[in-house]
Structures are given as structure tokens and as C-alpha cells.
C-alpha positions in Angstrom: 29.8 78.4 -60.3 28.5 76.4 -57.2 26.5 74.5 -59.6 30.0 73.4 -61.3 31.5 72.3 -58.1 28.5 70.4 -57.2 28.1 68.8 -60.3 31.7 67.6 -60.6 32.0 66.5 -56.7 29.7 63.4 -56.9 27.0 61.1 -58.5 24.3 62.1 -56.0 21.1 63.4 -56.8 22.1 67.1 -56.3 25.1 66.7 -58.5 23.0 65.1 -61.2 20.5 68.1 -60.9 23.2 70.7 -60.9 24.6 68.9 -64.3 21.4 69.3 -65.9 21.0 72.6 -65.1 24.4 73.5 -66.2 23.7 71.7 -69.6 20.5 73.4 -69.8 21.9 76.8 -69.4 25.0 76.4 -71.6 23.5 74.2 -74.2 21.9 77.1 -76.5 25.0 79.5 -76.2 27.5 76.7 -77.2 25.1 75.9 -80.3 24.8 79.4 -81.1 28.5 79.5 -81.4 29.0 76.5 -83.5 26.3 77.9 -85.8 28.2 81.1 -86.1 31.3 79.0 -87.1 29.5 78.1 -90.2 27.9 74.9 -89.4 24.3 73.6 -90.3 21.8 73.5 -87.6 21.7 69.7 -87.6 25.6 69.4 -87.3 25.6 72.3 -84.7 23.2 70.0 -82.6 25.1 67.0 -83.0 28.4 68.6 -82.2 27.0 70.4 -79.1 25.7 67.1 -77.9 29.0 65.2 -78.6 30.7 68.2 -76.8 29.0 67.6 -73.6 29.0 64.0 -73.9 32.9 64.2 -74.0 32.9 66.9 -71.4 31.3 64.6 -69.1 32.8 61.3 -70.1 36.4 62.9 -69.5 35.3 64.4 -66.1 36.6 67.8 -67.2 34.3 69.7 -65.0 36.6 68.4 -62.3 39.5 70.3 -63.3 37.4 73.5 -63.3 39.3 76.1 -60.9 37.4 79.2 -60.1 40.7 80.9 -59.4 41.7 80.5 -63.1 39.0 82.3 -64.5 35.4 82.3 -65.4 33.4 78.9 -66.0 32.2 80.5 -69.6 35.6 80.9 -70.6 36.6 77.4 -69.8 33.6 76.2 -71.5 34.6 78.4 -74.7 38.1 77.2 -74.7 37.0 73.6 -74.3 34.7 73.9 -77.0 37.3 75.5 -79.5 39.4 72.8 -78.8 36.8 70.2 -79.8 36.0 71.9 -82.7 39.6 72.1 -83.8 40.0 68.4 -83.2 36.7 67.6 -84.9 37.9 69.8 -88.1 41.2 67.5 -88.1 39.2 64.5 -87.9 37.1 65.7 -90.8 39.9 66.6 -92.9 41.6 63.2 -92.2 38.5 61.3 -93.3 38.3 63.2 -96.4 42.0 62.2 -97.2 41.0 58.5 -96.5 
């Protein structure tokens, strides 16, 4: 949990290192979850990368509160919301 707090706190070299460790640690489990949801390997890779990009762009890690639960639960809930939004976008694109 300390890595999450450090990575969200600043743009220092320590924060970047903590963020890299976080992404390396959780990339495969999130990828595997997306694959389990029925996406192809290539789609799962793209979605995992996009998920991390949005998580970082929105500075979502700053909202992590250790008193509200585990970081893994936060990531999984965030991923589920992201995938739901992605499904909505996919359906909208099919409708034109």
C-alpha cells in the first residue's frame, strides 16, 4: 500500500519507480481478468494498457484510501467500471 501512496504523492523519481512497480505487479492479473471475460489476447493487452493510461491520466491513485479497503479491490472495481464503459462505447459504435 505504501507504493500506492508514494506513486500518487508526487512526480519524484521515487514516485515514478513506485508507479512502475505497481504497474508491473498488477498488469498481468488485470490482463488475465480481461482474458477471462472473453476478450482476445490482443484486445486484452490493449485494454489493459488503456486502463492503466486512464487510471494515471485521471490521477485516480490519489483517491485511494487504505481505510476503505484493499488496493486490489479498488483496482478490480475500477477495471470493471472501465470494461463496462468500453462495452457501452463498443455497442454505440456498432449502432453508428
